[in-house]
C-alpha positions in Angstrom: 12.3 -6.0 -2.0 10.4 -4.3 0.8 11.8 -2.4 3.8 10.9 -5.3 6.1 13.1 -7.6 4.0 16.0 -5.2 4.1 15.5 -4.8 7.9 15.6 -8.6 8.4 18.7 -9.0 6.2 20.4 -6.1 8.1 19.7 -7.8 11.4 21.2 -11.0 10.2 24.3 -9.0 9.1 24.7 -6.9 12.2 23.1 -8.9 15.1 21.8 -5.7 16.5 18.3 -4.3 16.2 19.6 -0.7 16.4 22.3 -1.2 13.8 19.8 -3.1 11.6 17.5 -0.1 11.6 20.3 2.3 10.6 21.8 0.2 7.8 18.9 0.2 5.3 18.1 3.8 6.0 21.7 4.9 5.1 21.8 2.6 2.1 18.5 3.9 0.7 19.6 7.5 1.2 22.7 6.8 -0.8 20.7 5.1 -3.5 18.3 8.1 -3.7 21.2 10.5 -4.1 22.4 8.7 -7.2 19.1 7.5 -8.6 19.5 9.7 -11.6 22.4 7.6 -12.8 20.3 4.5 -13.0 19.2 3.6 -16.6 15.5 3.0 -16.9 15.7 -0.5 -18.5 18.2 -1.7 -15.9 15.8 -1.2 -13.0 14.8 -4.5 -11.5 11.1 -5.4 -11.6 10.6 -5.4 -7.9 10.6 -1.6 -7.9 7.3 -1.7 -9.7 5.5 -3.6 -6.9 
């Protein structure tokens, strides 16, 4: 999944362009903080694209 896909989904969820821009950024920051907990085989294939 690319950032544009996340942004479109966030817009559908929030109905606001500003909130839609903030939502994926906050989510991706939280994922990055805990990335070391992800097992290598469990990572979905779309991260390889």
